[in-house]
C-alpha positions in Angstrom: -7.4 -18.4 -4.4 -7.1 -15.4 -2.0 -3.7 -14.6 -3.4 -5.0 -14.7 -6.9 -7.8 -12.4 -6.0 -5.4 -10.1 -4.2 -3.1 -9.9 -7.3 -6.2 -9.3 -9.5 -7.3 -6.4 -7.3 -3.8 -4.9 -7.3 -3.5 -5.2 -11.1 -6.8 -3.5 -11.5 -5.9 -0.8 -9.1 -2.5 -0.2 -10.6 -4.2 0.2 -14.0 -6.8 2.7 -12.7 -6.4 4.5 -9.4 -9.4 6.6 -8.4 -8.6 9.7 -6.3 -11.1 10.0 -3.4 -13.4 13.0 -3.6 -14.6 13.7 -0.1 -17.9 15.3 -1.2 -18.8 12.4 -3.4 -17.9 9.9 -0.7 -19.9 11.7 1.9 -23.0 12.0 -0.3 -22.8 8.4 -1.3 -22.5 7.0 2.2 -24.4 9.6 4.2 -27.3 7.2 4.9 -25.1 4.1 5.6 -25.0 2.6 9.0 -21.3 2.2 8.7 -18.8 4.0 6.7 -15.6 3.2 4.8 -12.5 5.2 6.0 -11.4 8.0 3.7 -8.4 6.8 1.7 -6.6 7.8 -1.5 -6.9 4.4 -3.2 -10.3 2.7 -3.6 -12.4 0.9 -6.1 -15.4 -1.1 -6.7 -15.9 -4.9 -7.1 -18.8 -7.0 -8.3 -20.0 -8.9 -5.1 -20.9 -12.6 -5.3 -24.6 -11.6 -5.2 -24.2 -9.0 -8.0 -24.1 -6.1 -5.6 -21.4 -3.4 -5.6 -18.6 -4.0 -3.1 -15.8 -1.6 -2.3 -12.1 -2.1 -1.7 -9.6 0.3 -0.2 -5.8 0.0 -0.5 -2.8 1.5 1.2 0.8 1.0 0.3 4.1 1.2 2.1 7.0 2.5 -0.1 10.7 2.4 0.5 13.1 4.1 -1.9 10.3 4.7 -4.3 9.4 1.0 -4.6 6.2 -0.5 -3.2 7.1 -2.9 -0.3 3.7 -3.7 1.2 0.0 -3.5 0.4 -3.0 -3.6 2.7 -6.3 -4.3 1.0 -9.6 -4.1 2.8 -12.9 -5.3 1.2 -16.3 -4.0 2.2 -19.7 -5.5 1.2 -22.6 -3.6 -0.2 -23.6 -2.6 3.4 -20.1 -1.0 3.9 -19.3 -3.7 6.4 -15.6 -4.8 6.5 -15.6 -8.5 5.3 -11.8 -8.9 5.1 -8.3 -7.4 5.1 -5.3 -8.8 3.3 -1.8 -7.6 4.1 1.0 -8.8 1.8 4.6 -7.8 1.0 5.4 -6.9 -2.5 8.7 -7.9 -4.2 9.8 -6.3 -7.4 12.3 -8.4 -9.3 
């Protein structure tokens, strides 16, 4: 189930990659008790309770191909709830 979720998040992210705007991120999370690290790839998810959760992603490339992805998911309170690291294989 986690792997299916991971693949869904990757597909969503590959279809639409948002570029982080530091001013927007700083304004949105200024009042938060915890903050999400600044990254180039992030997005939003519908949490299980209907709240907005956030994911961040980082990729390792080799010879122009994606080799590994690290996805971190944060709840509505911007608290890290899980991280998935997986290798990618392009056939």
